C-alpha positions in Angstrom: -17.7 -7.8 -17.6 -18.8 -4.3 -19.1 -16.6 -1.9 -20.9 -17.5 1.8 -19.5 -15.0 3.1 -21.3 -12.3 2.7 -23.9 -9.2 4.0 -25.0 -7.6 3.7 -28.2 -4.2 4.6 -29.4 -4.4 8.1 -27.5 -1.4 10.4 -29.1 -1.6 14.5 -28.1 0.9 16.6 -29.5 1.5 19.9 -27.8 3.0 23.2 -30.2 5.2 24.5 -27.7 8.4 26.6 -27.7 10.5 23.4 -28.1 8.5 22.3 -30.8 6.2 19.5 -31.4 6.3 17.6 -28.4 4.4 14.5 -27.8 3.5 13.3 -24.5 1.5 10.9 -24.2 1.9 8.2 -27.2 0.1 5.2 -28.7 -1.3 4.6 -25.0 -5.1 2.2 -25.1 -6.6 0.9 -22.0 -10.6 -0.3 -20.7 -12.5 0.5 -17.8 -15.1 -1.5 -16.9 -18.3 -1.2 -15.0 -17.7 -1.0 -11.2 -14.2 -1.5 -11.0 -11.5 1.1 -10.1 -8.4 1.3 -12.6 -5.2 2.8 -11.2 -2.8 4.7 -13.2 0.9 5.3 -11.7 3.9 6.8 -12.4 6.1 9.7 -11.3 5.6 13.0 -12.2 5.3 14.1 -16.0 4.9 10.3 -16.6 1.6 11.6 -18.9 -0.6 10.1 -16.0 -3.4 13.7 -15.7 -2.8 14.9 -19.2 -4.2 11.2 -20.4 -7.5 11.9 -17.6 -7.8 15.4 -19.2 -8.1 13.7 -22.5 -11.0 11.6 -21.5 -13.5 14.9 -20.9 -11.7 16.6 -23.4 -9.9 19.3 -21.2 -6.8 19.2 -22.7 -5.4 23.3 -24.0 -6.7 24.7 -27.0 -2.8 24.0 -28.8 -3.4 20.3 -28.4 -3.9 17.9 -31.1 -5.1 14.5 -30.7 -4.1 11.4 -32.9 -5.6 10.9 -36.4 -6.4 7.2 -34.9 -6.9 8.4 -31.2 -10.4 6.8 -30.2 -12.7 7.6 -26.8 -15.4 5.7 -26.4 -18.0 5.9 -22.9 -20.7 3.8 -23.0 -20.9 3.6 -26.7 -20.3 6.5 -27.9 -17.3 8.5 -29.3 -16.7 11.2 -27.3 -14.3 12.7 -29.9 -17.7 13.3 -32.1 -19.5 15.5 -29.1 -19.3 19.3 -29.6 -19.0 22.2 -27.0 -22.6 21.2 -26.0 -22.5 17.9 -26.2 -19.3 18.0 -24.1 -21.0 20.3 -21.4 -23.7 18.0 -21.1 -21.5 14.8 -19.7 -19.2 16.5 -17.8 -20.2 16.8 -14.8 -23.2 14.5 -15.0 -22.3 11.2 -17.0 -18.6 11.6 -15.8 -16.6 13.5 -13.0 -13.4 14.5 -12.2 -11.5 15.1 -8.7 -8.9 17.3 -9.5 -5.6 17.5 -7.8 -5.5 21.1 -6.0 -8.7 21.8 -4.2 -7.5 25.2 -3.8 -7.2 26.3 -7.2 -9.9 24.0 -8.6 -12.3 25.8 -5.9 -13.3 29.2 -7.1 -11.9 31.8 -4.3 -14.6 34.4 -4.3 -18.3 31.9 -4.3 -19.5 30.0 -1.5 -19.7 26.4 -1.1 -22.8 26.4 -1.6 -22.9 28.0 -5.0 -20.1 26.2 -6.3 -22.2 22.8 -5.1 -25.4 24.1 -7.4 -23.9 24.7 -10.4 -24.0 21.3 -11.2 -27.8 20.2 -10.2 -28.5 23.5 -12.3 -26.6 22.6 -15.6 -27.8 18.6 -15.1 -31.1 18.6 -13.3 -34.1 20.9 -13.3 -34.9 21.4 -9.8 -36.0 24.0 -7.7 -34.1 26.2 -5.1 -34.9 24.4 -1.9 -34.3 21.2 -3.4 -30.8 22.2 -4.3 -30.0 22.9 -1.4 -31.7 19.8 0.7 -29.3 17.9 -2.0 -26.1 19.8 -1.8 -26.6 19.4 2.5 -27.3 15.9 1.8 -24.1 15.9 0.0 -21.8 17.3 2.5 -23.2 14.7 4.8 -22.5 12.0 2.5 -18.9 13.2 2.4 -18.5 13.1 5.8 -18.4 17.5 6.5 -20.0 18.3 9.9 -22.2 20.9 10.1 -23.1 21.1 5.7 -25.5 23.5 6.3 -23.4 26.3 7.8 -20.6 25.2 5.4 -22.8 26.1 2.0 -22.3 29.9 3.0 -18.3 29.6 4.0 -15.9 29.8 0.8 -13.1 27.9 0.4 -10.1 29.7 2.0 -12.2 29.2 5.2 -12.0 25.2 5.0 -9.4 23.6 5.9 -7.4 21.1 2.9 -8.8 17.8 3.6 -12.7 19.9 3.8 -11.8 21.5 0.6 -11.0 17.9 -0.9 -14.2 16.8 0.4 -16.2 19.5 -1.0 -14.4 18.6 -4.3 -15.4 15.0 -4.1 -19.3 16.1 -3.4 -19.1 18.1 -6.4 -17.9 15.2 -8.2 -20.9 12.8 -7.2 -23.8 15.5 -7.5 -25.5 13.9 -10.6 -24.2 10.2 -9.5 -21.9 9.9 -12.6 -21.3 6.8 -13.9 -17.3 7.1 -14.4 -15.1 9.0 -11.7 -11.8 10.5 -12.4 -9.7 11.1 -9.1 -6.6 12.9 -9.7 -4.5 12.4 -7.3 -6.7 12.8 -4.5 -5.3 12.8 -1.6 -2.1 15.1 -2.4 -0.7 17.4 0.2 -3.2 16.2 3.2 -2.2 14.5 6.5 -1.9 10.7 6.4 -5.0 10.6 8.8 -7.1 12.5 6.2 -5.5 10.8 3.0 -6.9 7.2 4.5 -10.7 8.8 5.7 -10.8 10.1 2.4 -9.7 7.1 0.5 -12.5 5.1 2.4 -14.8 7.6 1.3 -14.1 7.1 -2.6 -14.5 3.3 -1.9 -17.8 3.2 0.2 -19.2 6.0 -2.7 -18.0 3.5 -5.7 -19.6 0.6 -3.6 -22.8 2.6 -3.0 -23.1 4.4 -6.3 -22.2 1.6 -8.6 -19.7 3.3 -10.1 -16.5 2.9 -11.8 -13.3 5.1 -11.1 -10.1 5.7 -12.5 -7.9 6.5 -9.8 -4.3 8.7 -10.8 -1.4 8.4 -8.3 1.7 7.9 -7.6 1.7 6.5 -4.7 1.8 2.0 -4.6 0.4 2.0 -1.2 -3.1 3.8 -2.7 -2.4 1.5 -5.3 -2.7 -1.9 -3.4 -5.5 -0.8 -1.2 -7.9 0.5 -4.0 -7.7 -0.7 -7.4 -9.0 -4.1 -9.1 -6.2 -3.3 -12.2 -3.1 -0.8 -12.9 -1.5 0.7 -15.4 1.9 1.4 -15.4 2.7 4.7 -17.0 6.2 6.2 -18.0 7.2 8.8 -20.4 3.9 8.5 -22.2 3.7 5.2 -22.8 1.8 2.3 -20.5 5.0 -0.2 -19.5 2.6 -2.3 -18.1 -0.7 -3.5 -17.1 -1.5 -5.9 -14.7 -4.2 -6.8 -11.9 -3.1 -5.6 -8.7 -2.2 -9.0 -7.4 -0.1 -10.0 -10.1 1.5 -6.6 -10.4 2.4 -6.8 -7.1 3.5 -10.3 -7.0 5.3 -11.0 -10.2 5.9 -7.3 -11.6 8.0 -7.4 -14.9 8.9 -3.8 -16.3 12.3 -2.9 -14.6 10.3 0.6 -13.9 7.5 -1.3 -12.1 10.3 -3.2 -10.3 12.1 -0.1 -9.2 8.6 1.3 -7.7 8.2 -1.5 -6.0 11.5 -1.3 -4.7 11.7 2.1 -3.3 8.4 1.5 -1.2 10.3 1.8 2.5 9.8 -1.5 4.6 9.9 -1.3 8.2 11.0 -5.3 8.7 14.4 -4.4 6.1 15.3 -0.9 7.4 14.6 -1.3 10.5 18.0 -1.8 11.2 19.4 1.2 9.0 22.0 -0.9 7.7 20.1 -1.0 4.3 19.2 2.1 2.3 16.3 2.6 0.3 16.5 1.6 -3.1 16.3 4.6 -6.0 15.3 4.6 -9.5 18.7 6.8 -10.9 18.2 9.8 -13.3 14.6 11.2 -14.0 11.4 11.4 -16.2 12.6 13.0 -19.4 11.0 16.2 -20.9 8.9 15.2 -23.7 10.8 17.3 -25.8 13.4 15.1 -25.4 12.5 11.4 -25.3 15.1 9.1 -25.8 15.1 6.7 -29.2 14.2 2.9 -28.5 12.8 2.3 -25.3 12.0 5.1 -23.1 13.3 4.1 -19.8 16.9 2.5 -21.1 19.0 5.4 -19.4 17.6 4.5 -16.3 17.6 0.9 -17.0 19.7 -2.0 -15.5 19.2 -4.2 -18.0 19.3 -2.5 -21.0 20.9 -3.9 -23.6 21.6 -3.0 -27.4 18.2 -3.5 -28.2 16.5 -1.5 -26.1 18.2 1.6 -27.3 17.6 0.9 -31.1 13.9 0.4 -30.6 10.5 0.8 -28.3 8.9 -2.5 -27.6 5.3 -3.2 -27.6 3.2 -4.0 -24.9 4.4 -8.2 -25.1 1.9 -10.4 -22.7 3.1 -12.0 -20.1 3.5 -15.6 -20.6 0.5 -17.6 -19.3 -1.8 -15.0 -18.5 -3.9 -12.5 -20.8 -4.5 -9.8 -18.4 -0.7 -9.0 -18.0 1.5 -7.4 -20.3 5.0 -5.3 -20.2 6.9 -3.2 -22.9 10.2 -4.6 -22.3 12.2 -6.7 -24.8 13.1 -8.9 -21.8 10.0 -10.3 -22.3 10.7 -11.2 -25.6 14.0 -13.1 -24.7 12.7 -15.3 -22.1 14.3 -13.0 -19.4 13.0 -14.2 -16.1 14.4 -11.7 -13.6 
């Protein structure tokens, strides 16, 4: 399958009050044409900042590593100037941001914000822009779309604001859609509708999607391949069914064990499994494997050095960053 996006050795540094920190280090992955790639992990693992780096939306105090490469449709995005980036954002690459209430401008109507993408990237008449905006709102299943064009974000529910964000992201039929926690703070019914909508749009538009989430249920339902991130590293990478059937990294195993299971817990005699501790601050990443302070299988080598992503024997698409794999441990 053709590669649409290639990220190689992504490293990001920030100058902060704690000194120089590196929240993401040595991250490499591909996104293939017409696939959904999931990125999963706890808050603070580097998922969102990895996505922002793809479209160069990092803060001014950020620095990319010397060996970092980001290639989209064969073009090196890191060579783009501001005008080049403005042309690609919202056109060939679009993003659904995590918080629709803060991502939508409260002083402009929904119609004005939807029309901005057409104004920037397409030469269209005012009437054509209005017609396309109404069609987009219909596509994302917003009732009375013509009326909604005249309304402001605060007049819409959380689910409808998220749908407006999706409509804005899809305005110019992007080849790559980045969805950063698209169902955050939505009720369960609305979450299901949003996920169904994104999945359907992927089929209709033949686009690729990067789905960023901490919800493994979303990963199982939506994704073709999965990257598991922890403390700025990819700790496991696999096709979605392989990951759920044969998780190799202790962190992945911990995440899967933390999912509530009705059959196991219905007797109320078994407590939910939790991963002890918390994700370390980028200024205080531990030496060695970054997960070892929380890992039930850690041994001396884990404390001394951080392993590379190692191929799982017999599967060229499954990798884990764990010394136990090199030792041949079959947990």
